[in-house]
C-alpha positions in Angstrom: 122.5 120.3 105.7 121.7 118.4 102.4 119.0 120.0 100.2 116.7 117.7 98.3 114.4 118.2 95.3 111.5 115.8 94.9 110.0 115.4 91.4 107.0 113.1 91.7 103.4 113.5 90.5 101.5 111.6 93.3 101.1 113.4 96.6 101.0 110.2 98.8 104.3 109.2 97.3 105.8 112.6 98.0 104.6 112.5 101.6 105.9 109.0 102.1 109.4 109.9 100.7 109.6 113.0 102.9 108.7 111.0 106.0 111.4 108.4 105.2 114.0 111.0 104.5 113.2 112.7 107.8 113.8 109.5 109.7 117.1 108.9 107.9 118.5 112.4 108.4 116.6 115.2 110.2 118.9 117.8 108.7 117.6 117.2 105.2 115.8 120.2 103.7 113.2 119.9 100.9 114.0 122.6 98.4 110.8 122.0 96.3 108.2 119.4 95.3 107.5 119.4 91.6 104.9 117.2 89.8 105.5 117.7 86.1 108.3 117.7 83.5 107.5 121.3 82.5 107.6 122.6 86.1 110.8 120.8 86.8 112.6 122.3 83.8 111.5 125.8 84.8 112.5 125.3 88.4 115.9 123.9 87.6 116.6 126.7 85.1 115.8 129.4 87.6 117.1 128.0 90.9 120.3 126.7 92.4 120.5 123.0 92.0 120.0 121.0 95.3 122.4 118.5 96.7 120.3 115.5 95.6 117.3 115.0 93.3 114.7 112.3 93.7 113.0 111.8 90.4 110.0 109.7 89.4 110.4 108.4 85.8 106.8 108.6 84.6 105.2 111.9 85.3 101.8 113.2 84.2 103.2 115.1 81.2 105.8 112.6 80.1 109.0 110.8 81.1 111.3 112.7 83.4 114.3 111.9 81.1 113.1 114.8 79.0 114.4 117.2 81.8 118.0 116.2 80.9 117.5 117.5 77.4 116.9 121.0 78.8 118.9 121.2 81.9 122.5 120.2 82.7 122.1 118.2 85.9 125.2 118.4 88.0 124.1 116.6 91.2 123.3 113.0 92.1 119.9 111.8 90.9 118.0 108.9 92.5 115.3 107.6 90.2 112.2 106.2 91.9 109.6 104.3 89.9 107.2 101.4 89.9 108.7 99.9 86.7 111.5 97.5 87.1 111.7 97.2 83.3 113.8 100.4 83.4 116.6 98.6 85.4 119.4 101.0 84.4 122.2 99.7 86.6 124.7 101.7 84.4 123.5 104.8 86.2 125.0 103.7 89.5 128.6 104.3 88.2 127.6 107.9 87.4 126.4 108.7 90.8 122.7 107.9 90.0 120.7 105.2 91.7 117.5 103.5 90.9 114.8 102.5 93.5 111.5 100.6 93.0 108.2 101.5 94.6 107.2 100.8 97.3 110.4 102.2 98.7 112.5 100.0 101.0 114.0 102.0 103.9 117.3 100.1 103.8 117.8 100.6 100.1 116.8 104.3 100.4 119.4 104.8 103.1 122.1 103.3 101.0 121.2 105.5 98.0 121.2 108.6 100.2 124.6 107.7 101.6 126.0 107.1 98.1 124.6 110.4 96.9 126.1 112.3 99.9 129.5 110.9 99.0 129.2 112.3 95.5 127.8 115.7 96.5 131.1 117.6 96.4 132.1 116.2 93.1 128.9 116.3 91.0 127.8 113.8 88.4 129.7 112.5 85.4 128.5 114.2 82.2 127.9 110.9 80.5 124.6 110.6 82.3 123.0 112.7 79.5 124.3 110.2 77.0 122.8 107.3 79.0 119.5 109.1 79.2 119.4 109.8 75.5 120.3 106.2 74.8 117.4 105.1 77.0 115.0 107.3 75.2 115.8 105.8 71.8 114.8 102.3 72.9 111.4 100.8 72.3 108.8 102.1 74.7 108.3 100.1 77.9 104.7 99.6 79.1 103.5 98.8 82.5 103.3 95.1 83.3 101.8 95.0 86.8 100.3 97.0 89.7 101.1 96.7 93.3 97.9 97.6 95.1 97.5 98.5 98.7 94.3 96.8 99.8 93.2 96.9 103.4 96.1 95.6 105.4 98.1 93.9 102.6 99.6 94.4 99.1 98.2 92.6 96.1 100.2 92.2 92.9 98.1 92.4 89.7 99.6 91.4 86.4 98.5 93.4 83.3 97.2 90.2 81.7 94.7 89.9 84.6 93.1 93.2 84.0 89.8 93.5 82.1 89.4 97.2 82.2 90.0 100.5 84.0 86.9 102.5 84.9 86.5 106.1 86.2 83.6 106.9 88.5 83.1 110.1 90.4 86.8 111.1 90.1 87.9 107.6 91.3 89.7 105.1 89.1 89.0 101.4 89.5 91.0 98.5 88.1 88.7 95.6 87.3 90.2 92.1 86.9 89.1 89.3 84.7 87.6 87.6 87.8 85.4 90.6 88.6 87.5 91.7 91.5 88.0 95.5 91.5 90.4 97.8 93.3 90.8 101.6 93.7 94.1 102.9 92.2 95.7 106.3 92.2 96.4 106.8 88.5 93.8 108.7 86.4 92.8 107.3 83.0 94.9 110.0 81.2 98.1 108.5 82.8 97.0 104.8 82.4 96.4 105.4 78.7 100.1 106.2 78.3 101.3 103.5 80.6 99.5 100.5 79.2 100.5 98.6 76.0 98.3 100.0 73.2 98.3 96.6 71.5 96.4 95.3 74.5 94.4 98.3 76.0 92.2 100.8 74.2 90.4 103.8 75.6 86.8 103.6 74.3 85.5 106.7 76.2 86.5 109.3 78.8 85.5 106.8 81.6 86.8 103.5 80.3 89.9 101.8 79.1 89.4 98.2 78.0 91.6 95.2 77.4 91.3 93.2 74.2 90.4 90.1 76.1 87.5 91.8 77.9 85.5 92.3 74.7 82.6 89.8 74.7 80.4 91.1 71.9 80.3 94.0 69.4 77.1 95.3 67.9 76.7 97.7 64.9 74.5 100.5 65.9 73.1 103.6 64.0 75.3 106.3 62.4 78.3 104.0 62.4 78.4 103.7 66.2 79.3 100.5 68.0 77.9 99.0 71.1 80.1 96.5 73.1 79.6 94.0 75.9 82.4 93.3 78.2 83.4 90.5 80.5 83.0 91.1 83.4 79.8 92.8 82.5 79.0 96.4 83.2 75.6 97.4 84.4 75.3 100.2 81.8 75.5 99.6 78.1 78.7 100.9 76.4 77.9 102.9 73.3 80.9 104.2 71.5 81.0 107.4 69.5 81.4 107.2 65.7 84.9 108.5 65.7 85.9 106.2 68.5 84.1 103.3 66.8 86.3 103.7 63.7 89.4 103.8 65.8 88.3 100.7 67.7 87.7 98.8 64.5 91.1 99.8 63.2 92.7 98.8 66.6 91.0 95.4 66.5 92.1 94.8 62.9 95.7 95.7 63.6 96.2 94.0 67.0 98.6 91.1 66.8 97.2 89.4 69.9 
């Protein structure tokens, strides 16, 4: 009876993975569901390691690679992420697989089968070296979104995004053509995921792209007022501190 640990910060993804695993093998037991790097480190330090770990790469409080710096992982790990930029095929030879969201049932089954074969033997210790090597590379930023819209999936490239807006605890992705979609990630997560050369958080409710800025006005007390394309109904007045950061960002941007 294999035991599985799921490290993932989005509840719908946890539920989807559990359902798929149940269809693959009804004997699989979920040992725990953890949503942050910190909680994962604490759990792994105080509990017996499961047979298999499913691990999202980007979590709310950082990259899950940080877990390996605090805990010696001795079981197969299957990374699940929306970012194919991380394509670490070298992990496969160390009993670690890599799956992209949305999960494909056939690929998930193959990964589980591979992990089961490795369960009695554990994972090569060189996995830590590979993770550390990955952490020393230049940061990788999100390049696209796969959005579930009505009865289909829509692929949106980062260059097509004008801004992200938070309204009533809902996050909207607004495209250059004015089309807008609801997405799961809060602005706090998006701020870390998007390229800071291209996207800037001007307020608690808004992250804008460089290309979305239409006009900038100097206001009182050093504040700035900006107009965006597509236009927003309300005016965007930026605090003095944020205005100074915005001017510095605009001056330093190489786009």
